[in-house]
Backbone as a ProteinNet text record, in pm:
[ID]
protein_1_A
[PRIMARY]
MKKYLREIEVSGLILVIIGVVMSMFISNQYAMWPCGVGLALWLITFLYRAFHWQEYERENKQNITILIIAIVLLFIQMYRRLWL
[TERTIARY]
-380.3	-454	-603.7	-643	-784.7	-851.7	-775.2	-826.7	-864.8	-794.9	-813.7	-887.9	-942	-1010.1	-1125.7	-1206.7	-1324.7	-1283.5	-1180.2	-1135.3	-1077.9	-1001.3	-944.8	-1056.9	-1156.3	-1267.8	-1349.1	-1378.8	-1458.4	-1380.9	-1251.6	-1173.8	-1166.2	-1157.3	-1159.9	-1291.9	-1401.5	-1534.6	-1550.3	-1503.8	-1513.4	-1431.3	-1312.6	-1230.1	-1294.4	-1357.8	-1426.9	-1542.2	-1618.9	-1731.1	-1680.1	-1572.3	-1513.9	-1469.9	-1408.3	-1363.1	-1477.6	-1585.3	-1700.9	-1765.7	-1779.5	-1837.7	-1746.7	-1616	-1522.8	-1530	-1551	-1557.9	-1684.2	-1786.9	-1909.5	-1892.8	-1820	-1811.4	-1678	-1573.2	-1440.3	-1400.6	-1274.8	-1234.3	-1195.9	-1192.2	-1152.1	-1006.2	-926.6	-783.9	-761.1	-837.7	-821.9	-901.5	-1006.6	-1094.5	-1040.9	-951	-904.7	-816.4	-746.6	-657.3	-731.8	-832.5	-905	-975.4	-1029.1	-1094	-993.2	-878.4	-775.8	-724.9	-698.3	-650.7	-760.6	-883.9	-995.8	-1016.7	-1009.2	-1023.7	-906.8	-786.6	-670.9	-687.3	-736.6	-762	-868.9	-971.7	-1077.6	-1025.3	-934.1	-874.9	-794.3	-724.2	-647.7	-740.1	-848.6	-941.6	-1011.6	-1042.1	-1108.3	-1020.8	-893.2	-801.9	-780.8	-768.9	-751.8	-872.7	-990.3	-1112.1	-1131.6	-1082.7	-1093.6	-1008.1	-892.2	-807.3	-859.9	-949.2	-1014.1	-1164.8	-1204.3	-1341.9	-1439.5	-1403.6	-1497.1	-1539	-1446.9	-1473.1	-1552.7	-1534.6	-1593.9	-1684.9	-1754.3	-1833.7	-1942.3	-2016.6	-2125.8	-2072.2	-1965.2	-1906.6	-1848.1	-1791.8	-1734.2	-1839.9	-1955.9	-2062.7	-2109.7	-2120.7	-2159	-2052.3	-1926.4	-1817.2	-1806.6	-1829.9	-1826.3	-1932.9	-2052.5	-2161.7	-2129.9	-2082.9	-2051.9	-1937.4	-1837	-1723	-1763.2	-1849.9	-1898.5	-1977.2	-2061.9	-2139.5	-2046.8	-1944.2	-1850.3	-1774.2	-1731.6	-1658.6	-1747.9	-1872.6	-1965.7	-1989.1	-2004.6	-2023	-1900.8	-1782.1	-1661.2	-1651.2	-1687.1	-1685.8	-1789.7	-1904.7	-2006	-1953.5	-1887.2	-1830.3	-1721.7	-1635.3	-1530	-1589.6	-1689.1	-1753.5	-1820.4	-1888.2	-1958.1	-1859	-1745.4	-1645.5	-1575.9	-1560.3	-1493.1	-1575.8	-1705.4	-1790.5	-1855.8	-1827.2	-1883.7	-1784.1
1411.8	1367.9	1384.6	1495.5	1523.3	1413.2	1355.5	1252.2	1124.1	1094.1	967.5	979.8	1095	1113.7	1016.7	1000.7	913.3	768.3	720.9	582.9	561	657.4	646.8	646.4	732.3	740.5	611.6	556.9	433.6	315.5	307.5	197.2	209.6	331.4	351	308.3	342.5	303.6	151.9	87.3	-58.9	-124.4	-72	-128.6	-109.2	5.5	27	-71.4	-91.6	-186.2	-327.7	-366.3	-498.6	-514.2	-410.6	-416.6	-428.9	-355.4	-362.5	-500.8	-555.1	-688.9	-793.6	-778.6	-873.2	-866.9	-747.8	-737.8	-802.9	-814.7	-881.1	-1033	-1086.6	-1230.9	-1290.3	-1211.6	-1258.5	-1171.9	-1161.3	-1081.8	-939.9	-852.2	-714.2	-704.1	-800.4	-798.8	-794.2	-868.5	-870.1	-759.7	-714.4	-615.4	-473.9	-449.2	-311.8	-265.8	-356.4	-316.1	-265.5	-336.4	-278.6	-147.4	-139.4	-14.9	98.6	72.2	175	224.3	131	169.4	243.3	195.8	262.5	404	422.3	556.6	646.3	589.2	668.4	714.5	625.6	665.4	773.1	756.5	855.4	990	983.8	1104.9	1180	1107.3	1170.6	1250.3	1188.1	1259.7	1372.6	1349.4	1450.6	1575.4	1555.8	1668.9	1742.7	1668.8	1733.8	1821.3	1766.7	1844	1958.5	1943.9	2052.8	2171.5	2144.7	2253.3	2317.8	2249.9	2303.1	2312.2	2381.4	2382.9	2436.3	2542.8	2604.7	2504.8	2423.9	2329.8	2207.5	2166.3	2041.9	2064.5	2174.7	2207.2	2103.1	2064.6	1967.8	1832.2	1784.4	1655.9	1659.4	1773.5	1785	1767.5	1826.7	1813	1668.7	1600.4	1459.2	1374.2	1400.5	1321.6	1340.1	1459.9	1483.4	1399.9	1397.8	1319.3	1170	1120.1	977.7	938.2	1022.6	993.3	986.8	1075.3	1072.9	945.5	905.3	781.8	660.7	656.2	543.6	536.4	650	651.8	606.4	650	607.9	456.5	403.3	258.7	181.3	231.8	165.1	168.2	281.1	288	194.3	182.2	88.5	-54.5	-89.6	-223.2	-247.9	-149.5	-165.4	-178.8	-99.2	-104.6	-239.4	-287.2	-414.7	-529.4	-526.4	-632.6	-626.1	-506.8	-493.8	-552.3	-536.8	-576.2	-711.9	-781.9	-916	-1023.1
-1524.1	-1405.6	-1427.7	-1487.1	-1507.2	-1589	-1678	-1766.6	-1692.2	-1584.4	-1514	-1381.9	-1351.6	-1222.9	-1203.3	-1303.4	-1291.2	-1265	-1336.8	-1318.6	-1178.9	-1130.2	-995.5	-891.9	-911.4	-817.1	-814.4	-930.9	-937.9	-879.1	-906.2	-849	-697.1	-645.3	-500.4	-440	-506.9	-459.6	-458.9	-563.5	-571.3	-459.5	-433.7	-326.2	-189.2	-166.6	-38.8	-23.5	-128.8	-123.5	-98.1	-165.5	-144.2	1.2	55.9	194.7	293	269.5	359.8	352.5	233	218.2	282.3	262.9	325.3	477.3	532.4	678	732.7	651	695.4	697.6	601.3	587.1	629.5	622.7	663.2	782	812.9	928.4	888.2	987.2	963.9	922.9	962.2	932	781	706.2	561.4	493.5	556.2	494.8	505.4	599.1	617.3	501.6	435.7	327.2	204.8	152.9	39.5	75.6	196.1	239.5	247.8	304.5	317.5	183.2	92.5	-40.9	-116.3	-104.9	-172.2	-120.8	11	67.3	28.8	17.2	-26.3	-171.1	-257.3	-396.3	-403.2	-322.6	-317.5	-266.9	-170.4	-115.5	-221.5	-307.5	-414.6	-506.1	-550.1	-638.5	-564.2	-436.7	-355.5	-342.4	-314.1	-298.6	-430.7	-539.7	-669.8	-702.4	-678.9	-707.3	-609	-487.1	-390.1	-432	-488.9	-535.6	-664	-732.9	-853.4	-828.5	-721.8	-673.8	-777.3	-847.2	-943.3	-1050.5	-1092.1	-1200.7	-1154.6	-1028.3	-977.9	-857.8	-851.7	-732.3	-703.5	-804	-785	-740.1	-805.2	-768.6	-627.9	-589.3	-455.2	-347	-366.8	-267.1	-257	-370.1	-368.9	-300.5	-332.3	-274.1	-124.4	-76.4	67.5	136.9	80.3	138	136.1	23.8	11.2	103.3	113.5	199.5	346.1	388.1	526.8	553.7	460.1	475.8	483.8	397.6	398.7	530.2	581.7	708.3	823	823.5	927.9	920.9	800.7	786.3	835.8	807.1	855.1	1006.5	1068.3	1214.1	1275.2	1212.7	1261.8	1255.3	1143.8	1130.3	1235.3	1258.2	1358.1	1497.1	1529.2	1660.4	1680.4	1576.3	1585.9	1608.1	1540.9	1555.2	1692	1746.4	1875.5	1988.4	1983	2094.2	2076.4	1968.5	1952.5	1986.9
[MASK]
++++++++++++++++++++++++++++++++++++++++++++++++++++++++++++++++++++++++++++++++++++

């Protein structure tokens, strides 16, 4: 698992970005799936690194910040689509 953490994390990030871009230009119905899968992949790496905190302390702090920003952006997109 340790060997593939970076690849899983990057693929999750790419899927989240694809989902956010799709929600801007297409509908939320199609955009929620890439975002959901991307966040799930990110969650897998996040949990693995959380259980190995000493080894991944710096990356954990960065991931927490990025994850919070991504969640806030998704809520903004959902709020914007609900009221338009």
